[in-house]
Predicted model as a PDB file, atoms N, CA, C, CB and O in Angstrom, pLDDT in the B-factor column:
MODEL        1                                                                  
ATOM      1  N   MET A   1       0.829  -1.168   0.000  1.00 45.00           N  
ATOM      2  CA  MET A   1       0.000   0.000   0.000  1.00 45.00           C  
ATOM      3  C   MET A   1       0.883   1.244   0.000  1.00 45.00           C  
ATOM      4  CB  MET A   1      -0.949  -0.009   1.203  1.00 45.00           C  
ATOM      5  O   MET A   1       1.782   1.337   0.837  1.00 45.00           O  
ATOM      6  N   PRO A   2       0.668   2.216  -0.910  1.00 52.00           N  
ATOM      7  CA  PRO A   2       1.516   3.411  -0.978  1.00 52.00           C  
ATOM      8  C   PRO A   2       1.296   4.317   0.222  1.00 52.00           C  
ATOM      9  CB  PRO A   2       1.245   4.185  -2.267  1.00 52.00           C  
ATOM     10  O   PRO A   2       0.203   4.381   0.785  1.00 52.00           O  
ATOM     11  N   LYS A   3       2.367   5.018   0.602  1.00 60.00           N  
ATOM     12  CA  LYS A   3       2.278   5.963   1.712  1.00 60.00           C  
ATOM     13  C   LYS A   3       1.515   7.207   1.282  1.00 60.00           C  
ATOM     14  CB  LYS A   3       3.681   6.342   2.219  1.00 60.00           C  
ATOM     15  O   LYS A   3       1.599   7.616   0.124  1.00 60.00           O  
ATOM     16  N   ASP A   4       0.781   7.804   2.191  1.00 58.00           N  
ATOM     17  CA  ASP A   4       0.050   9.036   1.929  1.00 58.00           C  
ATOM     18  C   ASP A   4       0.942  10.218   2.264  1.00 58.00           C  
ATOM     19  CB  ASP A   4      -1.269   9.089   2.742  1.00 58.00           C  
ATOM     20  O   ASP A   4       0.875  10.743   3.375  1.00 58.00           O  
ATOM     21  N   SER A   5       1.780  10.650   1.320  1.00 59.00           N  
ATOM     22  CA  SER A   5       2.746  11.711   1.573  1.00 59.00           C  
ATOM     23  C   SER A   5       2.107  13.100   1.583  1.00 59.00           C  
ATOM     24  CB  SER A   5       3.839  11.664   0.534  1.00 59.00           C  
ATOM     25  O   SER A   5       2.741  14.050   2.043  1.00 59.00           O  
ATOM     26  N   GLY A   6       0.885  13.250   1.097  1.00 61.00           N  
ATOM     27  CA  GLY A   6       0.247  14.548   1.056  1.00 61.00           C  
ATOM     28  C   GLY A   6      -0.574  14.857   2.288  1.00 61.00           C  
ATOM     29  O   GLY A   6      -1.322  15.834   2.296  1.00 61.00           O  
ATOM     30  N   ARG A   7      -0.457  14.073   3.299  1.00 71.00           N  
ATOM     31  CA  ARG A   7      -1.296  14.230   4.482  1.00 71.00           C  
ATOM     32  C   ARG A   7      -0.963  15.488   5.282  1.00 71.00           C  
ATOM     33  CB  ARG A   7      -1.159  13.017   5.367  1.00 71.00           C  
ATOM     34  O   ARG A   7      -1.868  16.198   5.721  1.00 71.00           O  
ATOM     35  N   PHE A   8       0.314  15.767   5.475  1.00 70.00           N  
ATOM     36  CA  PHE A   8       0.744  16.952   6.213  1.00 70.00           C  
ATOM     37  C   PHE A   8       1.736  17.745   5.378  1.00 70.00           C  
ATOM     38  CB  PHE A   8       1.370  16.559   7.570  1.00 70.00           C  
ATOM     39  O   PHE A   8       2.617  17.182   4.727  1.00 70.00           O  
ATOM     40  N   SER A   9       1.579  19.037   5.409  1.00 79.00           N  
ATOM     41  CA  SER A   9       2.547  19.922   4.777  1.00 79.00           C  
ATOM     42  C   SER A   9       3.634  20.249   5.794  1.00 79.00           C  
ATOM     43  CB  SER A   9       1.864  21.221   4.245  1.00 79.00           C  
ATOM     44  O   SER A   9       3.347  20.381   6.984  1.00 79.00           O  
ATOM     45  N   LYS A  10       4.863  20.379   5.345  1.00 76.00           N  
ATOM     46  CA  LYS A  10       5.977  20.751   6.213  1.00 76.00           C  
ATOM     47  C   LYS A  10       5.649  22.042   6.958  1.00 76.00           C  
ATOM     48  CB  LYS A  10       7.279  20.915   5.395  1.00 76.00           C  
ATOM     49  O   LYS A  10       5.966  22.176   8.139  1.00 76.00           O  
ATOM     50  N   ASN A  11       5.015  22.991   6.272  1.00 80.00           N  
ATOM     51  CA  ASN A  11       4.694  24.279   6.883  1.00 80.00           C  
ATOM     52  C   ASN A  11       3.604  24.186   7.934  1.00 80.00           C  
ATOM     53  CB  ASN A  11       4.280  25.254   5.826  1.00 80.00           C  
ATOM     54  O   ASN A  11       3.419  25.121   8.712  1.00 80.00           O  
ATOM     55  N   ALA A  12       2.883  23.085   7.972  1.00 84.00           N  
ATOM     56  CA  ALA A  12       1.819  22.904   8.969  1.00 84.00           C  
ATOM     57  C   ALA A  12       2.386  22.424  10.299  1.00 84.00           C  
ATOM     58  CB  ALA A  12       0.771  21.906   8.459  1.00 84.00           C  
ATOM     59  O   ALA A  12       1.662  22.369  11.293  1.00 84.00           O  
ATOM     60  N   LEU A  13       3.664  22.079  10.333  1.00 92.00           N  
ATOM     61  CA  LEU A  13       4.276  21.540  11.542  1.00 92.00           C  
ATOM     62  C   LEU A  13       5.238  22.542  12.175  1.00 92.00           C  
ATOM     63  CB  LEU A  13       5.009  20.241  11.228  1.00 92.00           C  
ATOM     64  O   LEU A  13       5.910  23.300  11.475  1.00 92.00           O  
ATOM     65  N   MET A  14       5.295  22.537  13.518  1.00 94.00           N  
ATOM     66  CA  MET A  14       6.214  23.379  14.258  1.00 94.00           C  
ATOM     67  C   MET A  14       6.931  22.502  15.273  1.00 94.00           C  
ATOM     68  CB  MET A  14       5.472  24.566  14.950  1.00 94.00           C  
ATOM     69  O   MET A  14       6.328  21.596  15.848  1.00 94.00           O  
ATOM     70  N   ALA A  15       8.205  22.764  15.495  1.00 95.00           N  
ATOM     71  CA  ALA A  15       8.977  22.024  16.490  1.00 95.00           C  
ATOM     72  C   ALA A  15       9.381  22.975  17.616  1.00 95.00           C  
ATOM     73  CB  ALA A  15      10.235  21.361  15.844  1.00 95.00           C  
ATOM     74  O   ALA A  15       9.723  24.132  17.372  1.00 95.00           O  
ATOM     75  N   ALA A  16       9.337  22.473  18.848  1.00 95.00           N  
ATOM     76  CA  ALA A  16       9.771  23.250  20.004  1.00 95.00           C  
ATOM     77  C   ALA A  16      10.937  22.522  20.670  1.00 95.00           C  
ATOM     78  CB  ALA A  16       8.596  23.469  21.012  1.00 95.00           C  
ATOM     79  O   ALA A  16      10.844  21.334  20.979  1.00 95.00           O  
ATOM     80  N   ILE A  17      12.021  23.236  20.883  1.00 94.00           N  
ATOM     81  CA  ILE A  17      13.188  22.681  21.563  1.00 94.00           C  
ATOM     82  C   ILE A  17      13.150  23.200  22.994  1.00 94.00           C  
ATOM     83  CB  ILE A  17      14.540  23.075  20.835  1.00 94.00           C  
ATOM     84  O   ILE A  17      13.140  24.410  23.223  1.00 94.00           O  
ATOM     85  N   LEU A  18      13.128  22.288  23.948  1.00 91.00           N  
ATOM     86  CA  LEU A  18      13.017  22.661  25.359  1.00 91.00           C  
ATOM     87  C   LEU A  18      14.394  22.934  25.952  1.00 91.00           C  
ATOM     88  CB  LEU A  18      12.305  21.556  26.157  1.00 91.00           C  
ATOM     89  O   LEU A  18      15.192  22.016  26.142  1.00 91.00           O  
ATOM     90  N   CYS A  19      14.664  24.211  26.244  1.00 88.00           N  
ATOM     91  CA  CYS A  19      15.956  24.616  26.814  1.00 88.00           C  
ATOM     92  C   CYS A  19      15.791  25.301  28.158  1.00 88.00           C  
ATOM     93  CB  CYS A  19      16.690  25.543  25.855  1.00 88.00           C  
ATOM     94  O   CYS A  19      16.787  25.691  28.767  1.00 88.00           O  
ATOM     95  N   GLY A  20      14.582  25.458  28.635  1.00 82.00           N  
ATOM     96  CA  GLY A  20      14.333  26.160  29.893  1.00 82.00           C  
ATOM     97  C   GLY A  20      14.448  25.221  31.079  1.00 82.00           C  
ATOM     98  O   GLY A  20      14.778  24.045  30.929  1.00 82.00           O  
ATOM     99  N   GLY A  21      14.175  25.750  32.241  1.00 77.00           N  
ATOM    100  CA  GLY A  21      14.217  24.941  33.445  1.00 77.00           C  
ATOM    101  C   GLY A  21      15.489  25.159  34.234  1.00 77.00           C  
ATOM    102  O   GLY A  21      16.397  25.867  33.798  1.00 77.00           O  
ATOM    103  N   THR A  22      15.542  24.543  35.400  1.00 74.00           N  
ATOM    104  CA  THR A  22      16.676  24.765  36.299  1.00 74.00           C  
ATOM    105  C   THR A  22      17.862  23.859  36.008  1.00 74.00           C  
ATOM    106  CB  THR A  22      16.243  24.568  37.718  1.00 74.00           C  
ATOM    107  O   THR A  22      18.960  24.124  36.499  1.00 74.00           O  
ATOM    108  N   SER A  23      17.684  22.821  35.242  1.00 80.00           N  
ATOM    109  CA  SER A  23      18.766  21.903  34.856  1.00 80.00           C  
ATOM    110  C   SER A  23      19.476  21.272  36.047  1.00 80.00           C  
ATOM    111  CB  SER A  23      19.777  22.632  34.009  1.00 80.00           C  
ATOM    112  O   SER A  23      20.679  21.019  35.978  1.00 80.00           O  
ATOM    113  N   THR A  24      18.769  21.019  37.120  1.00 84.00           N  
ATOM    114  CA  THR A  24      19.410  20.467  38.311  1.00 84.00           C  
ATOM    115  C   THR A  24      19.983  19.079  38.074  1.00 84.00           C  
ATOM    116  CB  THR A  24      18.424  20.418  39.450  1.00 84.00           C  
ATOM    117  O   THR A  24      21.026  18.746  38.636  1.00 84.00           O  
ATOM    118  N   ARG A  25      19.337  18.271  37.265  1.00 86.00           N  
ATOM    119  CA  ARG A  25      19.864  16.920  36.993  1.00 86.00           C  
ATOM    120  C   ARG A  25      21.051  16.950  36.042  1.00 86.00           C  
ATOM    121  CB  ARG A  25      18.768  16.032  36.409  1.00 86.00           C  
ATOM    122  O   ARG A  25      21.921  16.081  36.109  1.00 86.00           O  
ATOM    123  N   MET A  26      21.095  17.935  35.162  1.00 81.00           N  
ATOM    124  CA  MET A  26      22.193  18.023  34.195  1.00 81.00           C  
ATOM    125  C   MET A  26      23.417  18.704  34.782  1.00 81.00           C  
ATOM    126  CB  MET A  26      21.740  18.771  32.955  1.00 81.00           C  
ATOM    127  O   MET A  26      24.537  18.467  34.330  1.00 81.00           O  
ATOM    128  N   GLY A  27      23.215  19.540  35.775  1.00 83.00           N  
ATOM    129  CA  GLY A  27      24.333  20.233  36.403  1.00 83.00           C  
ATOM    130  C   GLY A  27      24.818  21.458  35.655  1.00 83.00           C  
ATOM    131  O   GLY A  27      25.755  22.119  36.102  1.00 83.00           O  
ATOM    132  N   ALA A  28      24.202  21.775  34.527  1.00 81.00           N  
ATOM    133  CA  ALA A  28      24.571  22.957  33.742  1.00 81.00           C  
ATOM    134  C   ALA A  28      23.344  23.428  32.976  1.00 81.00           C  
ATOM    135  CB  ALA A  28      25.757  22.648  32.765  1.00 81.00           C  
ATOM    136  O   ALA A  28      22.430  22.647  32.713  1.00 81.00           O  
ATOM    137  N   ASP A  29      23.330  24.687  32.624  1.00 83.00           N  
ATOM    138  CA  ASP A  29      22.216  25.251  31.876  1.00 83.00           C  
ATOM    139  C   ASP A  29      22.083  24.536  30.527  1.00 83.00           C  
ATOM    140  CB  ASP A  29      22.410  26.776  31.672  1.00 83.00           C  
ATOM    141  O   ASP A  29      23.045  24.468  29.762  1.00 83.00           O  
ATOM    142  N   LYS A  30      20.902  24.008  30.238  1.00 82.00           N  
ATOM    143  CA  LYS A  30      20.686  23.260  28.992  1.00 82.00           C  
ATOM    144  C   LYS A  30      20.957  24.108  27.752  1.00 82.00           C  
ATOM    145  CB  LYS A  30      19.260  22.728  28.942  1.00 82.00           C  
ATOM    146  O   LYS A  30      21.442  23.601  26.741  1.00 82.00           O  
ATOM    147  N   ALA A  31      20.650  25.374  27.832  1.00 84.00           N  
ATOM    148  CA  ALA A  31      20.846  26.255  26.676  1.00 84.00           C  
ATOM    149  C   ALA A  31      22.319  26.508  26.385  1.00 84.00           C  
ATOM    150  CB  ALA A  31      20.140  27.579  26.903  1.00 84.00           C  
ATOM    151  O   ALA A  31      22.671  26.935  25.285  1.00 84.00           O  
ATOM    152  N   LEU A  32      23.181  26.245  27.365  1.00 84.00           N  
ATOM    153  CA  LEU A  32      24.609  26.505  27.179  1.00 84.00           C  
ATOM    154  C   LEU A  32      25.424  25.244  26.900  1.00 84.00           C  
ATOM    155  CB  LEU A  32      25.159  27.190  28.398  1.00 84.00           C  
ATOM    156  O   LEU A  32      26.636  25.333  26.706  1.00 84.00           O  
ATOM    157  N   LEU A  33      24.793  24.084  26.875  1.00 86.00           N  
ATOM    158  CA  LEU A  33      25.529  22.841  26.612  1.00 86.00           C  
ATOM    159  C   LEU A  33      26.116  22.852  25.206  1.00 86.00           C  
ATOM    160  CB  LEU A  33      24.610  21.615  26.793  1.00 86.00           C  
ATOM    161  O   LEU A  33      25.436  23.199  24.241  1.00 86.00           O  
ATOM    162  N   VAL A  34      27.370  22.473  25.104  1.00 89.00           N  
ATOM    163  CA  VAL A  34      28.066  22.465  23.812  1.00 89.00           C  
ATOM    164  C   VAL A  34      28.500  21.036  23.498  1.00 89.00           C  
ATOM    165  CB  VAL A  34      29.302  23.434  23.824  1.00 89.00           C  
ATOM    166  O   VAL A  34      28.988  20.315  24.368  1.00 89.00           O  
ATOM    167  N   HIS A  35      28.313  20.644  22.245  1.00 91.00           N  
ATOM    168  CA  HIS A  35      28.761  19.340  21.765  1.00 91.00           C  
ATOM    169  C   HIS A  35      29.416  19.555  20.412  1.00 91.00           C  
ATOM    170  CB  HIS A  35      27.573  18.312  21.671  1.00 91.00           C  
ATOM    171  O   HIS A  35      28.835  20.189  19.531  1.00 91.00           O  
ATOM    172  N   ALA A  36      30.609  19.036  20.245  1.00 94.00           N  
ATOM    173  CA  ALA A  36      31.360  19.168  18.987  1.00 94.00           C  
ATOM    174  C   ALA A  36      31.509  20.635  18.582  1.00 94.00           C  
ATOM    175  CB  ALA A  36      30.662  18.381  17.861  1.00 94.00           C  
ATOM    176  O   ALA A  36      31.424  20.971  17.401  1.00 94.00           O  
ATOM    177  N   GLY A  37      31.736  21.518  19.588  1.00 94.00           N  
ATOM    178  CA  GLY A  37      32.000  22.917  19.306  1.00 94.00           C  
ATOM    179  C   GLY A  37      30.800  23.767  18.964  1.00 94.00           C  
ATOM    180  O   GLY A  37      30.963  24.910  18.535  1.00 94.00           O  
ATOM    181  N   GLN A  38      29.600  23.247  19.140  1.00 92.00           N  
ATOM    182  CA  GLN A  38      28.394  23.979  18.771  1.00 92.00           C  
ATOM    183  C   GLN A  38      27.340  23.766  19.860  1.00 92.00           C  
ATOM    184  CB  GLN A  38      27.860  23.518  17.372  1.00 92.00           C  
ATOM    185  O   GLN A  38      27.239  22.667  20.404  1.00 92.00           O  
ATOM    186  N   PRO A  39      26.543  24.812  20.193  1.00 89.00           N  
ATOM    187  CA  PRO A  39      25.492  24.614  21.186  1.00 89.00           C  
ATOM    188  C   PRO A  39      24.571  23.459  20.785  1.00 89.00           C  
ATOM    189  CB  PRO A  39      24.678  25.904  21.366  1.00 89.00           C  
ATOM    190  O   PRO A  39      24.206  23.320  19.618  1.00 89.00           O  
ATOM    191  N   LEU A  40      24.208  22.646  21.755  1.00 90.00           N  
ATOM    192  CA  LEU A  40      23.381  21.475  21.485  1.00 90.00           C  
ATOM    193  C   LEU A  40      22.032  21.866  20.894  1.00 90.00           C  
ATOM    194  CB  LEU A  40      23.175  20.670  22.760  1.00 90.00           C  
ATOM    195  O   LEU A  40      21.542  21.201  19.981  1.00 90.00           O  
ATOM    196  N   TRP A  41      21.416  22.953  21.411  1.00 92.00           N  
ATOM    197  CA  TRP A  41      20.122  23.385  20.875  1.00 92.00           C  
ATOM    198  C   TRP A  41      20.235  23.727  19.391  1.00 92.00           C  
ATOM    199  CB  TRP A  41      19.592  24.600  21.660  1.00 92.00           C  
ATOM    200  O   TRP A  41      19.305  23.477  18.624  1.00 92.00           O  
ATOM    201  N   GLN A  42      21.368  24.296  18.984  1.00 93.00           N  
ATOM    202  CA  GLN A  42      21.566  24.686  17.583  1.00 93.00           C  
ATOM    203  C   GLN A  42      21.680  23.450  16.683  1.00 93.00           C  
ATOM    204  CB  GLN A  42      22.830  25.565  17.443  1.00 93.00           C  
ATOM    205  O   GLN A  42      21.165  23.447  15.565  1.00 93.00           O  
ATOM    206  N   GLN A  43      22.343  22.418  17.162  1.00 95.00           N  
ATOM    207  CA  GLN A  43      22.443  21.177  16.394  1.00 95.00           C  
ATOM    208  C   GLN A  43      21.063  20.563  16.192  1.00 95.00           C  
ATOM    209  CB  GLN A  43      23.375  20.174  17.102  1.00 95.00           C  
ATOM    210  O   GLN A  43      20.734  20.095  15.102  1.00 95.00           O  
ATOM    211  N   VAL A  44      20.262  20.570  17.251  1.00 95.00           N  
ATOM    212  CA  VAL A  44      18.904  20.021  17.157  1.00 95.00           C  
ATOM    213  C   VAL A  44      18.074  20.860  16.188  1.00 95.00           C  
ATOM    214  CB  VAL A  44      18.225  19.979  18.558  1.00 95.00           C  
ATOM    215  O   VAL A  44      17.351  20.311  15.355  1.00 95.00           O  
ATOM    216  N   ALA A  45      18.172  22.182  16.290  1.00 95.00           N  
ATOM    217  CA  ALA A  45      17.415  23.074  15.411  1.00 95.00           C  
ATOM    218  C   ALA A  45      17.782  22.863  13.942  1.00 95.00           C  
ATOM    219  CB  ALA A  45      17.658  24.530  15.804  1.00 95.00           C  
ATOM    220  O   ALA A  45      16.904  22.867  13.079  1.00 95.00           O  
ATOM    221  N   GLU A  46      19.058  22.682  13.657  1.00 95.00           N  
ATOM    222  CA  GLU A  46      19.490  22.475  12.274  1.00 95.00           C  
ATOM    223  C   GLU A  46      18.950  21.170  11.699  1.00 95.00           C  
ATOM    224  CB  GLU A  46      21.009  22.483  12.193  1.00 95.00           C  
ATOM    225  O   GLU A  46      18.663  21.086  10.505  1.00 95.00           O  
ATOM    226  N   ARG A  47      18.812  20.157  12.543  1.00 95.00           N  
ATOM    227  CA  ARG A  47      18.263  18.880  12.067  1.00 95.00           C  
ATOM    228  C   ARG A  47      16.754  18.933  11.896  1.00 95.00           C  
ATOM    229  CB  ARG A  47      18.625  17.761  13.030  1.00 95.00           C  
ATOM    230  O   ARG A  47      16.202  18.283  11.008  1.00 95.00           O  
ATOM    231  N   LEU A  48      16.083  19.711  12.750  1.00 94.00           N  
ATOM    232  CA  LEU A  48      14.634  19.809  12.673  1.00 94.00           C  
ATOM    233  C   LEU A  48      14.153  20.737  11.553  1.00 94.00           C  
ATOM    234  CB  LEU A  48      14.093  20.287  13.989  1.00 94.00           C  
ATOM    235  O   LEU A  48      13.130  20.471  10.923  1.00 94.00           O  
ATOM    236  N   ALA A  49      14.885  21.815  11.310  1.00 94.00           N  
ATOM    237  CA  ALA A  49      14.446  22.866  10.390  1.00 94.00           C  
ATOM    238  C   ALA A  49      13.989  22.362   9.014  1.00 94.00           C  
ATOM    239  CB  ALA A  49      15.557  23.840  10.202  1.00 94.00           C  
ATOM    240  O   ALA A  49      12.969  22.844   8.520  1.00 94.00           O  
ATOM    241  N   PRO A  50      14.685  21.425   8.376  1.00 94.00           N  
ATOM    242  CA  PRO A  50      14.221  20.969   7.068  1.00 94.00           C  
ATOM    243  C   PRO A  50      12.918  20.158   7.114  1.00 94.00           C  
ATOM    244  CB  PRO A  50      15.293  20.143   6.426  1.00 94.00           C  
ATOM    245  O   PRO A  50      12.293  19.924   6.080  1.00 94.00           O  
ATOM    246  N   GLN A  51      12.516  19.732   8.312  1.00 92.00           N  
ATOM    247  CA  GLN A  51      11.358  18.857   8.443  1.00 92.00           C  
ATOM    248  C   GLN A  51      10.089  19.585   8.871  1.00 92.00           C  
ATOM    249  CB  GLN A  51      11.660  17.775   9.424  1.00 92.00           C  
ATOM    250  O   GLN A  51       8.993  19.032   8.785  1.00 92.00           O  
ATOM    251  N   VAL A  52      10.240  20.833   9.335  1.00 94.00           N  
ATOM    252  CA  VAL A  52       9.087  21.580   9.849  1.00 94.00           C  
ATOM    253  C   VAL A  52       9.076  22.987   9.272  1.00 94.00           C  
ATOM    254  CB  VAL A  52       9.110  21.634  11.392  1.00 94.00           C  
ATOM    255  O   VAL A  52      10.068  23.451   8.709  1.00 94.00           O  
ATOM    256  N   GLY A  53       7.942  23.656   9.419  1.00 93.00           N  
ATOM    257  CA  GLY A  53       7.832  25.016   8.925  1.00 93.00           C  
ATOM    258  C   GLY A  53       8.459  26.043   9.853  1.00 93.00           C  
ATOM    259  O   GLY A  53       8.886  27.109   9.410  1.00 93.00           O  
ATOM    260  N   ARG A  54       8.514  25.719  11.160  1.00 94.00           N  
ATOM    261  CA  ARG A  54       9.036  26.678  12.132  1.00 94.00           C  
ATOM    262  C   ARG A  54       9.634  25.948  13.321  1.00 94.00           C  
ATOM    263  CB  ARG A  54       7.931  27.641  12.598  1.00 94.00           C  
ATOM    264  O   ARG A  54       9.108  24.926  13.763  1.00 94.00           O  
ATOM    265  N   VAL A  55      10.746  26.481  13.842  1.00 95.00           N  
ATOM    266  CA  VAL A  55      11.377  25.963  15.047  1.00 95.00           C  
ATOM    267  C   VAL A  55      11.340  27.083  16.083  1.00 95.00           C  
ATOM    268  CB  VAL A  55      12.855  25.471  14.771  1.00 95.00           C  
ATOM    269  O   VAL A  55      11.740  28.212  15.798  1.00 95.00           O  
ATOM    270  N   VAL A  56      10.856  26.768  17.293  1.00 94.00           N  
ATOM    271  CA  VAL A  56      10.874  27.727  18.394  1.00 94.00           C  
ATOM    272  C   VAL A  56      11.691  27.139  19.530  1.00 94.00           C  
ATOM    273  CB  VAL A  56       9.430  28.077  18.867  1.00 94.00           C  
ATOM    274  O   VAL A  56      11.807  25.920  19.661  1.00 94.00           O  
ATOM    275  N   ILE A  57      12.255  28.010  20.346  1.00 92.00           N  
ATOM    276  CA  ILE A  57      13.061  27.595  21.480  1.00 92.00           C  
ATOM    277  C   ILE A  57      12.308  27.959  22.757  1.00 92.00           C  
ATOM    278  CB  ILE A  57      14.475  28.258  21.444  1.00 92.00           C  
ATOM    279  O   ILE A  57      11.969  29.124  22.964  1.00 92.00           O  
ATOM    280  N   SER A  58      12.047  26.978  23.608  1.00 90.00           N  
ATOM    281  CA  SER A  58      11.401  27.214  24.892  1.00 90.00           C  
ATOM    282  C   SER A  58      12.492  27.469  25.924  1.00 90.00           C  
ATOM    283  CB  SER A  58      10.494  26.006  25.308  1.00 90.00           C  
ATOM    284  O   SER A  58      13.302  26.591  26.221  1.00 90.00           O  
ATOM    285  N   THR A  59      12.499  28.696  26.472  1.00 87.00           N  
ATOM    286  CA  THR A  59      13.551  29.098  27.404  1.00 87.00           C  
ATOM    287  C   THR A  59      12.949  29.587  28.712  1.00 87.00           C  
ATOM    288  CB  THR A  59      14.432  30.191  26.784  1.00 87.00           C  
ATOM    289  O   THR A  59      11.738  29.777  28.829  1.00 87.00           O  
ATOM    290  N   SER A  60      13.808  29.783  29.676  1.00 82.00           N  
ATOM    291  CA  SER A  60      13.384  30.370  30.951  1.00 82.00           C  
ATOM    292  C   SER A  60      13.658  31.873  30.903  1.00 82.00           C  
ATOM    293  CB  SER A  60      14.129  29.700  32.165  1.00 82.00           C  
ATOM    294  O   SER A  60      14.366  32.355  30.020  1.00 82.00           O  
ATOM    295  N   ALA A  61      13.095  32.600  31.850  1.00 76.00           N  
ATOM    296  CA  ALA A  61      13.314  34.052  31.902  1.00 76.00           C  
ATOM    297  C   ALA A  61      14.792  34.380  32.072  1.00 76.00           C  
ATOM    298  CB  ALA A  61      12.506  34.677  33.048  1.00 76.00           C  
ATOM    299  O   ALA A  61      15.266  35.398  31.568  1.00 76.00           O  
ATOM    300  N   ALA A  62      15.520  33.520  32.781  1.00 77.00           N  
ATOM    301  CA  ALA A  62      16.945  33.762  33.009  1.00 77.00           C  
ATOM    302  C   ALA A  62      17.761  33.667  31.721  1.00 77.00           C  
ATOM    303  CB  ALA A  62      17.483  32.772  34.029  1.00 77.00           C  
ATOM    304  O   ALA A  62      18.875  34.187  31.655  1.00 77.00           O  
ATOM    305  N   GLN A  63      17.223  33.017  30.712  1.00 81.00           N  
ATOM    306  CA  GLN A  63      17.941  32.838  29.445  1.00 81.00           C  
ATOM    307  C   GLN A  63      17.533  33.862  28.393  1.00 81.00           C  
ATOM    308  CB  GLN A  63      17.702  31.441  28.909  1.00 81.00           C  
ATOM    309  O   GLN A  63      17.969  33.770  27.245  1.00 81.00           O  
ATOM    310  N   SER A  64      16.721  34.820  28.757  1.00 72.00           N  
ATOM    311  CA  SER A  64      16.191  35.772  27.780  1.00 72.00           C  
ATOM    312  C   SER A  64      17.279  36.598  27.096  1.00 72.00           C  
ATOM    313  CB  SER A  64      15.212  36.696  28.453  1.00 72.00           C  
ATOM    314  O   SER A  64      17.051  37.132  26.011  1.00 72.00           O  
ATOM    315  N   SER A  65      18.439  36.710  27.704  1.00 78.00           N  
ATOM    316  CA  SER A  65      19.525  37.491  27.096  1.00 78.00           C  
ATOM    317  C   SER A  65      20.349  36.674  26.097  1.00 78.00           C  
ATOM    318  CB  SER A  65      20.441  38.035  28.183  1.00 78.00           C  
ATOM    319  O   SER A  65      21.169  37.237  25.371  1.00 78.00           O  
ATOM    320  N   LEU A  66      20.142  35.363  26.050  1.00 83.00           N  
ATOM    321  CA  LEU A  66      20.896  34.519  25.116  1.00 83.00           C  
ATOM    322  C   LEU A  66      20.385  34.701  23.697  1.00 83.00           C  
ATOM    323  CB  LEU A  66      20.802  33.039  25.523  1.00 83.00           C  
ATOM    324  O   LEU A  66      19.212  35.010  23.490  1.00 83.00           O  
ATOM    325  N   ASN A  67      21.254  34.514  22.730  1.00 87.00           N  
ATOM    326  CA  ASN A  67      20.887  34.683  21.322  1.00 87.00           C  
ATOM    327  C   ASN A  67      20.541  33.325  20.711  1.00 87.00           C  
ATOM    328  CB  ASN A  67      22.042  35.359  20.528  1.00 87.00           C  
ATOM    329  O   ASN A  67      21.408  32.468  20.542  1.00 87.00           O  
ATOM    330  N   PHE A  68      19.260  33.142  20.385  1.00 87.00           N  
ATOM    331  CA  PHE A  68      18.806  31.911  19.741  1.00 87.00           C  
ATOM    332  C   PHE A  68      18.445  32.160  18.280  1.00 87.00           C  
ATOM    333  CB  PHE A  68      17.602  31.328  20.491  1.00 87.00           C  
ATOM    334  O   PHE A  68      17.740  31.355  17.670  1.00 87.00           O  
ATOM    335  N   ALA A  69      18.917  33.257  17.722  1.00 87.00           N  
ATOM    336  CA  ALA A  69      18.599  33.616  16.335  1.00 87.00           C  
ATOM    337  C   ALA A  69      18.990  32.490  15.396  1.00 87.00           C  
ATOM    338  CB  ALA A  69      19.314  34.919  15.929  1.00 87.00           C  
ATOM    339  O   ALA A  69      20.006  31.829  15.611  1.00 87.00           O  
ATOM    340  N   PRO A  70      18.207  32.269  14.373  1.00 90.00           N  
ATOM    341  CA  PRO A  70      17.058  33.009  13.878  1.00 90.00           C  
ATOM    342  C   PRO A  70      15.726  32.512  14.444  1.00 90.00           C  
ATOM    343  CB  PRO A  70      17.025  32.936  12.384  1.00 90.00           C  
ATOM    344  O   PRO A  70      14.673  32.822  13.887  1.00 90.00           O  
ATOM    345  N   HIS A  71      15.751  31.764  15.516  1.00 90.00           N  
ATOM    346  CA  HIS A  71      14.532  31.150  16.055  1.00 90.00           C  
ATOM    347  C   HIS A  71      13.891  32.028  17.123  1.00 90.00           C  
ATOM    348  CB  HIS A  71      14.843  29.770  16.637  1.00 90.00           C  
ATOM    349  O   HIS A  71      14.573  32.759  17.840  1.00 90.00           O  
ATOM    350  N   SER A  72      12.579  31.941  17.214  1.00 88.00           N  
ATOM    351  CA  SER A  72      11.829  32.677  18.238  1.00 88.00           C  
ATOM    352  C   SER A  72      11.915  31.948  19.559  1.00 88.00           C  
ATOM    353  CB  SER A  72      10.354  32.861  17.825  1.00 88.00           C  
ATOM    354  O   SER A  72      12.013  30.721  19.597  1.00 88.00           O  
ATOM    355  N   CYS A  73      11.879  32.705  20.647  1.00 88.00           N  
ATOM    356  CA  CYS A  73      11.864  32.127  21.985  1.00 88.00           C  
ATOM    357  C   CYS A  73      10.464  32.241  22.563  1.00 88.00           C  
ATOM    358  CB  CYS A  73      12.896  32.823  22.904  1.00 88.00           C  
ATOM    359  O   CYS A  73       9.779  33.249  22.393  1.00 88.00           O  
ATOM    360  N   VAL A  74      10.060  31.190  23.246  1.00 86.00           N  
ATOM    361  CA  VAL A  74       8.751  31.186  23.913  1.00 86.00           C  
ATOM    362  C   VAL A  74       8.928  30.802  25.353  1.00 86.00           C  
ATOM    363  CB  VAL A  74       7.764  30.223  23.218  1.00 86.00           C  
ATOM    364  O   VAL A  74       7.952  30.736  26.100  1.00 86.00           O  
TER     365      VAL A  74                                                      
ENDMDL                                                                          
END                                                                             
């Protein structure tokens, strides 16, 4: 049976990356974690972006000064 590829448009989907919170279990701010020389949230955003119409970053008030461009923070 063929797959129904026309069911959802890429632009109809949005992805949210969760970077807020106190990070008590991680021991460091999630928004500042770096892997392979690049912020972890940025690596996730780059992988998600081709699959969705919009990527947003969920942050805490304490992270409001961080630059998550070109993504919106919620």
